Backbone atoms as SQL, in Angstrom:
CREATE TABLE atoms (id INTEGER PRIMARY KEY, chain TEXT, resi INTEGER, resn TEXT, atom TEXT, x REAL, y REAL, z REAL);
INSERT INTO atoms VALUES
  (1, 'A', 1, 'UNK', 'N', 142.078, 11.646, -7.392),
  (2, 'A', 1, 'UNK', 'CA', 141.230, 11.485, -6.231),
  (3, 'A', 1, 'UNK', 'C', 141.258, 9.995, -5.844),
  (4, 'A', 2, 'UNK', 'N', 141.446, 9.733, -4.570),
  (5, 'A', 2, 'UNK', 'CA', 141.472, 8.342, -4.124),
  (6, 'A', 2, 'UNK', 'C', 140.078, 7.903, -3.649),
  (7, 'A', 3, 'UNK', 'N', 139.952, 6.634, -3.332),
  (8, 'A', 3, 'UNK', 'CA', 138.660, 6.074, -2.928),
  (9, 'A', 3, 'UNK', 'C', 138.106, 6.723, -1.663),
  (10, 'A', 4, 'UNK', 'N', 138.979, 7.042, -0.720),
  (11, 'A', 4, 'UNK', 'CA', 138.534, 7.642, 0.539),
  (12, 'A', 4, 'UNK', 'C', 137.929, 9.026, 0.289),
  (13, 'A', 5, 'UNK', 'N', 138.567, 9.806, -0.565),
  (14, 'A', 5, 'UNK', 'CA', 138.042, 11.137, -0.889),
  (15, 'A', 5, 'UNK', 'C', 136.712, 11.030, -1.633),
  (16, 'A', 6, 'UNK', 'N', 136.632, 10.078, -2.549),
  (17, 'A', 6, 'UNK', 'CA', 135.400, 9.876, -3.308),
  (18, 'A', 6, 'UNK', 'C', 134.256, 9.454, -2.390),
  (19, 'A', 7, 'UNK', 'N', 134.535, 8.556, -1.464),
  (20, 'A', 7, 'UNK', 'CA', 133.524, 8.124, -0.504),
  (21, 'A', 7, 'UNK', 'C', 133.045, 9.310, 0.339),
  (22, 'A', 8, 'UNK', 'N', 133.971, 10.165, 0.743),
  (23, 'A', 8, 'UNK', 'CA', 133.608, 11.359, 1.511),
  (24, 'A', 8, 'UNK', 'C', 132.679, 12.273, 0.729),
  (25, 'A', 9, 'UNK', 'N', 132.933, 12.422, -0.564),
  (26, 'A', 9, 'UNK', 'CA', 132.064, 13.248, -1.412),
  (27, 'A', 9, 'UNK', 'C', 130.664, 12.636, -1.521),
  (28, 'A', 10, 'UNK', 'N', 130.604, 11.327, -1.690),
  (29, 'A', 10, 'UNK', 'CA', 129.298, 10.661, -1.744),
  (30, 'A', 10, 'UNK', 'C', 128.534, 10.842, -0.440),
  (31, 'A', 11, 'UNK', 'N', 129.214, 10.735, 0.680),
  (32, 'A', 11, 'UNK', 'CA', 128.553, 10.917, 1.976),
  (33, 'A', 11, 'UNK', 'C', 128.002, 12.327, 2.116),
  (34, 'A', 12, 'UNK', 'N', 128.785, 13.306, 1.707),
  (35, 'A', 12, 'UNK', 'CA', 128.310, 14.691, 1.788),
  (36, 'A', 12, 'UNK', 'C', 127.135, 14.934, 0.853),
  (37, 'A', 13, 'UNK', 'N', 127.180, 14.342, -0.339),
  (38, 'A', 13, 'UNK', 'CA', 126.064, 14.476, -1.280),
  (39, 'A', 13, 'UNK', 'C', 124.801, 13.837, -0.700),
  (40, 'A', 14, 'UNK', 'N', 124.949, 12.659, -0.120),
  (41, 'A', 14, 'UNK', 'CA', 123.812, 11.984, 0.486),
  (42, 'A', 14, 'UNK', 'C', 123.213, 12.803, 1.611),
  (43, 'A', 15, 'UNK', 'N', 124.068, 13.368, 2.448),
  (44, 'A', 15, 'UNK', 'CA', 123.613, 14.201, 3.563),
  (45, 'A', 15, 'UNK', 'C', 122.864, 15.426, 3.030),
  (46, 'A', 16, 'UNK', 'N', 123.428, 16.061, 2.018),
  (47, 'A', 16, 'UNK', 'CA', 122.802, 17.241, 1.427),
  (48, 'A', 16, 'UNK', 'C', 121.431, 16.895, 0.855),
  (49, 'A', 17, 'UNK', 'N', 121.352, 15.816, 0.084),
  (50, 'A', 17, 'UNK', 'CA', 120.082, 15.429, -0.534),
  (51, 'A', 17, 'UNK', 'C', 119.034, 15.056, 0.500),
  (52, 'A', 18, 'UNK', 'N', 119.445, 14.364, 1.544),
  (53, 'A', 18, 'UNK', 'CA', 118.513, 13.974, 2.602),
  (54, 'A', 18, 'UNK', 'C', 117.869, 15.210, 3.217),
  (55, 'A', 19, 'UNK', 'N', 118.674, 16.182, 3.574),
  (56, 'A', 19, 'UNK', 'CA', 118.142, 17.371, 4.232),
  (57, 'A', 19, 'UNK', 'C', 117.463, 18.317, 3.244),
  (58, 'A', 20, 'UNK', 'N', 117.923, 18.338, 2.026),
  (59, 'A', 20, 'UNK', 'CA', 117.321, 19.198, 1.001),
  (60, 'A', 20, 'UNK', 'C', 115.905, 18.741, 0.665),
  (61, 'A', 21, 'UNK', 'N', 115.693, 17.436, 0.697),
  (62, 'A', 21, 'UNK', 'CA', 114.373, 16.888, 0.383),
  (63, 'A', 21, 'UNK', 'C', 113.484, 16.829, 1.618),
  (64, 'A', 22, 'UNK', 'N', 113.930, 17.355, 2.726),
  (65, 'A', 22, 'UNK', 'CA', 113.081, 17.453, 3.902),
  (66, 'A', 22, 'UNK', 'C', 113.348, 16.421, 4.969),
  (67, 'A', 23, 'UNK', 'N', 114.140, 15.401, 4.680),
  (68, 'A', 23, 'UNK', 'CA', 114.445, 14.391, 5.683),
  (69, 'A', 23, 'UNK', 'C', 113.190, 13.817, 6.319),
  (70, 'A', 24, 'UNK', 'N', 113.312, 12.796, 7.065),
  (71, 'A', 24, 'UNK', 'CA', 112.212, 12.219, 7.838),
  (72, 'A', 24, 'UNK', 'C', 110.924, 12.088, 7.025),
  (73, 'A', 25, 'UNK', 'N', 111.072, 11.740, 5.765),
  (74, 'A', 25, 'UNK', 'CA', 109.901, 11.638, 4.893),
  (75, 'A', 25, 'UNK', 'C', 108.961, 10.524, 5.341),
  (76, 'A', 26, 'UNK', 'N', 109.504, 9.463, 5.919),
  (77, 'A', 26, 'UNK', 'CA', 108.662, 8.371, 6.393),
  (78, 'A', 26, 'UNK', 'C', 107.712, 8.832, 7.477),
  (79, 'A', 27, 'UNK', 'N', 108.215, 9.656, 8.390),
  (80, 'A', 27, 'UNK', 'CA', 107.371, 10.173, 9.463),
  (81, 'A', 27, 'UNK', 'C', 106.262, 11.053, 8.885),
  (82, 'A', 28, 'UNK', 'N', 106.596, 11.860, 7.907),
  (83, 'A', 28, 'UNK', 'CA', 105.595, 12.746, 7.301),
  (84, 'A', 28, 'UNK', 'C', 104.513, 11.942, 6.601),
  (85, 'A', 29, 'UNK', 'N', 104.911, 10.862, 5.937),
  (86, 'A', 29, 'UNK', 'CA', 103.930, 10.019, 5.254),
  (87, 'A', 29, 'UNK', 'C', 102.962, 9.397, 6.251),
  (88, 'A', 30, 'UNK', 'N', 103.487, 8.958, 7.376),
  (89, 'A', 30, 'UNK', 'CA', 102.638, 8.335, 8.396),
  (90, 'A', 30, 'UNK', 'C', 101.642, 9.347, 8.952),
  (91, 'A', 31, 'UNK', 'N', 102.120, 10.527, 9.295),
  (92, 'A', 31, 'UNK', 'CA', 101.228, 11.561, 9.840),
  (93, 'A', 31, 'UNK', 'C', 100.174, 11.948, 8.809),
  (94, 'A', 32, 'UNK', 'N', 100.576, 12.112, 7.556),
  (95, 'A', 32, 'UNK', 'CA', 99.616, 12.456, 6.496),
  (96, 'A', 32, 'UNK', 'C', 98.551, 11.380, 6.353),
  (97, 'A', 33, 'UNK', 'N', 98.977, 10.136, 6.394),
  (98, 'A', 33, 'UNK', 'CA', 98.047, 9.013, 6.284),
  (99, 'A', 33, 'UNK', 'C', 97.048, 9.018, 7.438),
  (100, 'A', 34, 'UNK', 'N', 97.532, 9.291, 8.650),
  (101, 'A', 34, 'UNK', 'CA', 96.646, 9.323, 9.813),
  (102, 'A', 34, 'UNK', 'C', 95.691, 10.512, 9.766),
  (103, 'A', 35, 'UNK', 'N', 96.157, 11.636, 9.254),
  (104, 'A', 35, 'UNK', 'CA', 95.281, 12.810, 9.125),
  (105, 'A', 35, 'UNK', 'C', 94.151, 12.499, 8.143),
  (106, 'A', 36, 'UNK', 'N', 94.496, 11.841, 7.049),
  (107, 'A', 36, 'UNK', 'CA', 93.493, 11.512, 6.029),
  (108, 'A', 36, 'UNK', 'C', 92.503, 10.450, 6.499),
  (109, 'A', 37, 'UNK', 'N', 92.977, 9.453, 7.250),
  (110, 'A', 37, 'UNK', 'CA', 92.166, 8.274, 7.553),
  (111, 'A', 37, 'UNK', 'C', 91.748, 8.125, 9.008),
  (112, 'A', 38, 'UNK', 'N', 92.276, 8.908, 9.899),
  (113, 'A', 38, 'UNK', 'CA', 91.968, 8.743, 11.315),
  (114, 'A', 38, 'UNK', 'C', 92.746, 7.582, 11.908),
  (115, 'A', 39, 'UNK', 'N', 92.198, 6.958, 12.928),
  (116, 'A', 39, 'UNK', 'CA', 92.890, 5.848, 13.603),
  (117, 'A', 39, 'UNK', 'C', 93.156, 4.707, 12.636),
  (118, 'A', 40, 'UNK', 'N', 94.371, 4.179, 12.703),
  (119, 'A', 40, 'UNK', 'CA', 94.755, 3.040, 11.865),
  (120, 'A', 40, 'UNK', 'C', 95.671, 2.140, 12.659),
  (121, 'A', 41, 'UNK', 'N', 95.647, 0.870, 12.331),
  (122, 'A', 41, 'UNK', 'CA', 96.589, -0.061, 12.956),
  (123, 'A', 41, 'UNK', 'C', 97.936, 0.044, 12.237),
  (124, 'A', 42, 'UNK', 'N', 98.975, -0.422, 12.912),
  (125, 'A', 42, 'UNK', 'CA', 100.294, -0.413, 12.285),
  (126, 'A', 42, 'UNK', 'C', 100.297, -1.326, 11.064),
  (127, 'A', 43, 'UNK', 'N', 99.535, -2.396, 11.107),
  (128, 'A', 43, 'UNK', 'CA', 99.474, -3.304, 9.961),
  (129, 'A', 43, 'UNK', 'C', 98.866, -2.596, 8.755),
  (130, 'A', 44, 'UNK', 'N', 97.822, -1.806, 8.981),
  (131, 'A', 44, 'UNK', 'CA', 97.214, -1.058, 7.875),
  (132, 'A', 44, 'UNK', 'C', 98.205, -0.065, 7.284),
  (133, 'A', 45, 'UNK', 'N', 98.914, 0.636, 8.150),
  (134, 'A', 45, 'UNK', 'CA', 99.907, 1.608, 7.685),
  (135, 'A', 45, 'UNK', 'C', 101.012, 0.889, 6.925),
  (136, 'A', 46, 'UNK', 'N', 101.477, -0.230, 7.477),
  (137, 'A', 46, 'UNK', 'CA', 102.546, -1.018, 6.856),
  (138, 'A', 46, 'UNK', 'C', 102.135, -1.463, 5.452),
  (139, 'A', 47, 'UNK', 'N', 100.926, -1.946, 5.317),
  (140, 'A', 47, 'UNK', 'CA', 100.452, -2.432, 4.021),
  (141, 'A', 47, 'UNK', 'C', 100.324, -1.303, 3.000),
  (142, 'A', 48, 'UNK', 'N', 99.829, -0.152, 3.424),
  (143, 'A', 48, 'UNK', 'CA', 99.649, 0.976, 2.505),
  (144, 'A', 48, 'UNK', 'C', 100.984, 1.560, 2.074),
  (145, 'A', 49, 'UNK', 'N', 101.901, 1.758, 3.034),
  (146, 'A', 49, 'UNK', 'CA', 103.184, 2.382, 2.721),
  (147, 'A', 49, 'UNK', 'C', 104.235, 1.383, 2.250),
  (148, 'A', 50, 'UNK', 'N', 103.922, 0.094, 2.339),
  (149, 'A', 50, 'UNK', 'CA', 104.850, -0.962, 1.931),
  (150, 'A', 50, 'UNK', 'C', 106.208, -0.775, 2.614),
  (151, 'A', 51, 'UNK', 'N', 106.161, -0.776, 3.945),
  (152, 'A', 51, 'UNK', 'CA', 107.349, -0.568, 4.766),
  (153, 'A', 51, 'UNK', 'C', 107.512, -1.759, 5.702),
  (154, 'A', 52, 'UNK', 'N', 108.726, -2.103, 6.034),
  (155, 'A', 52, 'UNK', 'CA', 108.975, -3.227, 6.936),
  (156, 'A', 52, 'UNK', 'C', 108.432, -2.904, 8.327),
  (157, 'A', 53, 'UNK', 'N', 107.934, -3.934, 9.019),
  (158, 'A', 53, 'UNK', 'CA', 107.299, -3.709, 10.317),
  (159, 'A', 53, 'UNK', 'C', 108.276, -3.130, 11.340),
  (160, 'A', 54, 'UNK', 'N', 109.525, -3.572, 11.315),
  (161, 'A', 54, 'UNK', 'CA', 110.520, -3.030, 12.252),
  (162, 'A', 54, 'UNK', 'C', 110.789, -1.558, 12.015),
  (163, 'A', 55, 'UNK', 'N', 110.877, -1.169, 10.743),
  (164, 'A', 55, 'UNK', 'CA', 111.096, 0.245, 10.400),
  (165, 'A', 55, 'UNK', 'C', 109.897, 1.081, 10.803),
  (166, 'A', 56, 'UNK', 'N', 108.703, 0.547, 10.540),
  (167, 'A', 56, 'UNK', 'CA', 107.485, 1.272, 10.900),
  (168, 'A', 56, 'UNK', 'C', 107.394, 1.457, 12.406),
  (169, 'A', 57, 'UNK', 'N', 107.698, 0.404, 13.141),
  (170, 'A', 57, 'UNK', 'CA', 107.631, 0.480, 14.600),
  (171, 'A', 57, 'UNK', 'C', 108.563, 1.569, 15.131),
  (172, 'A', 58, 'UNK', 'N', 109.753, 1.661, 14.561),
  (173, 'A', 58, 'UNK', 'CA', 110.706, 2.690, 14.976),
  (174, 'A', 58, 'UNK', 'C', 110.177, 4.087, 14.660),
  (175, 'A', 59, 'UNK', 'N', 109.627, 4.277, 13.465),
  (176, 'A', 59, 'UNK', 'CA', 109.081, 5.580, 13.083),
  (177, 'A', 59, 'UNK', 'C', 107.910, 5.971, 13.980),
  (178, 'A', 60, 'UNK', 'N', 107.028, 5.019, 14.252),
  (179, 'A', 60, 'UNK', 'CA', 105.864, 5.286, 15.101),
  (180, 'A', 60, 'UNK', 'C', 106.309, 5.634, 16.518),
  (181, 'A', 61, 'UNK', 'N', 107.307, 4.924, 17.028),
  (182, 'A', 61, 'UNK', 'CA', 107.825, 5.217, 18.371),
  (183, 'A', 61, 'UNK', 'C', 108.383, 6.631, 18.448),
  (184, 'A', 62, 'UNK', 'N', 109.107, 7.041, 17.416),
  (185, 'A', 62, 'UNK', 'CA', 109.668, 8.401, 17.391),
  (186, 'A', 62, 'UNK', 'C', 108.561, 9.451, 17.345),
  (187, 'A', 63, 'UNK', 'N', 107.551, 9.214, 16.519),
  (188, 'A', 63, 'UNK', 'CA', 106.440, 10.154, 16.435),
  (189, 'A', 63, 'UNK', 'C', 105.692, 10.248, 17.766),
  (190, 'A', 64, 'UNK', 'N', 105.495, 9.105, 18.422),
  (191, 'A', 64, 'UNK', 'CA', 104.802, 9.091, 19.710),
  (192, 'A', 64, 'UNK', 'C', 105.618, 9.800, 20.781),
  (193, 'A', 65, 'UNK', 'N', 106.931, 9.594, 20.775),
  (194, 'A', 65, 'UNK', 'CA', 107.776, 10.236, 21.798),
  (195, 'A', 65, 'UNK', 'C', 107.807, 11.756, 21.631),
  (196, 'A', 66, 'UNK', 'N', 107.605, 12.224, 20.396),
  (197, 'A', 66, 'UNK', 'CA', 107.554, 13.667, 20.148),
  (198, 'A', 66, 'UNK', 'C', 106.164, 14.239, 20.399),
  (199, 'A', 67, 'UNK', 'N', 105.184, 13.364, 20.652),
  (200, 'A', 67, 'UNK', 'CA', 103.830, 13.818, 20.919),
  (201, 'A', 67, 'UNK', 'C', 103.007, 14.076, 19.673),
  (202, 'A', 68, 'UNK', 'N', 103.481, 13.663, 18.502),
  (203, 'A', 68, 'UNK', 'CA', 102.748, 13.897, 17.259),
  (204, 'A', 68, 'UNK', 'C', 101.590, 12.920, 17.076),
  (205, 'A', 69, 'UNK', 'N', 101.739, 11.722, 17.631),
  (206, 'A', 69, 'UNK', 'CA', 100.679, 10.733, 17.551),
  (207, 'A', 69, 'UNK', 'C', 100.533, 10.064, 18.915),
  (208, 'A', 70, 'UNK', 'N', 99.433, 9.343, 19.077),
  (209, 'A', 70, 'UNK', 'CA', 99.209, 8.599, 20.309),
  (210, 'A', 70, 'UNK', 'C', 99.040, 7.133, 19.949),
  (211, 'A', 71, 'UNK', 'N', 99.822, 6.281, 20.588),
  (212, 'A', 71, 'UNK', 'CA', 99.720, 4.844, 20.356),
  (213, 'A', 71, 'UNK', 'C', 98.778, 4.242, 21.380),
  (214, 'A', 72, 'UNK', 'N', 97.930, 3.367, 20.904),
  (215, 'A', 72, 'UNK', 'CA', 97.035, 2.650, 21.806),
  (216, 'A', 72, 'UNK', 'C', 97.066, 1.179, 21.444),
  (217, 'A', 73, 'UNK', 'N', 97.100, 0.344, 22.450),
  (218, 'A', 73, 'UNK', 'CA', 97.079, -1.093, 22.209),
  (219, 'A', 73, 'UNK', 'C', 95.656, -1.517, 21.883),
  (220, 'A', 74, 'UNK', 'N', 95.526, -2.319, 20.842),
  (221, 'A', 74, 'UNK', 'CA', 94.232, -2.874, 20.476),
  (222, 'A', 74, 'UNK', 'C', 93.951, -4.043, 21.420),
  (223, 'A', 75, 'UNK', 'N', 92.852, -3.977, 22.154),
  (224, 'A', 75, 'UNK', 'CA', 92.536, -5.005, 23.147),
  (225, 'A', 75, 'UNK', 'C', 92.246, -6.357, 22.497),
  (226, 'A', 76, 'UNK', 'N', 91.958, -6.353, 21.196),
  (227, 'A', 76, 'UNK', 'CA', 91.732, -7.602, 20.471),
  (228, 'A', 76, 'UNK', 'C', 93.045, -8.314, 20.173),
  (229, 'A', 77, 'UNK', 'N', 94.157, -7.551, 20.098),
  (230, 'A', 77, 'UNK', 'CA', 95.479, -8.150, 19.857),
  (231, 'A', 77, 'UNK', 'C', 95.996, -8.770, 21.124),
  (232, 'A', 78, 'UNK', 'N', 96.835, -9.766, 20.939),
  (233, 'A', 78, 'UNK', 'CA', 97.404, -10.413, 22.117),
  (234, 'A', 78, 'UNK', 'C', 98.661, -9.778, 22.480);
């Protein structure tokens, strides 16, 4: 087996594991956290889940675009 074939097997294994474990686990964690705690700031979510702010922002945007959550700007923030 050459390196290209081995890499292909790893990619397929990764794809299988991602979907087998439910995929989009970050989104599920965010929704679960909001269900448990109600309204939260992105900073609060970031601190609890220990996730980078850019990654969190992307996940939150996807959830909002699907209608699962509603984003509101905090008037205290600039």
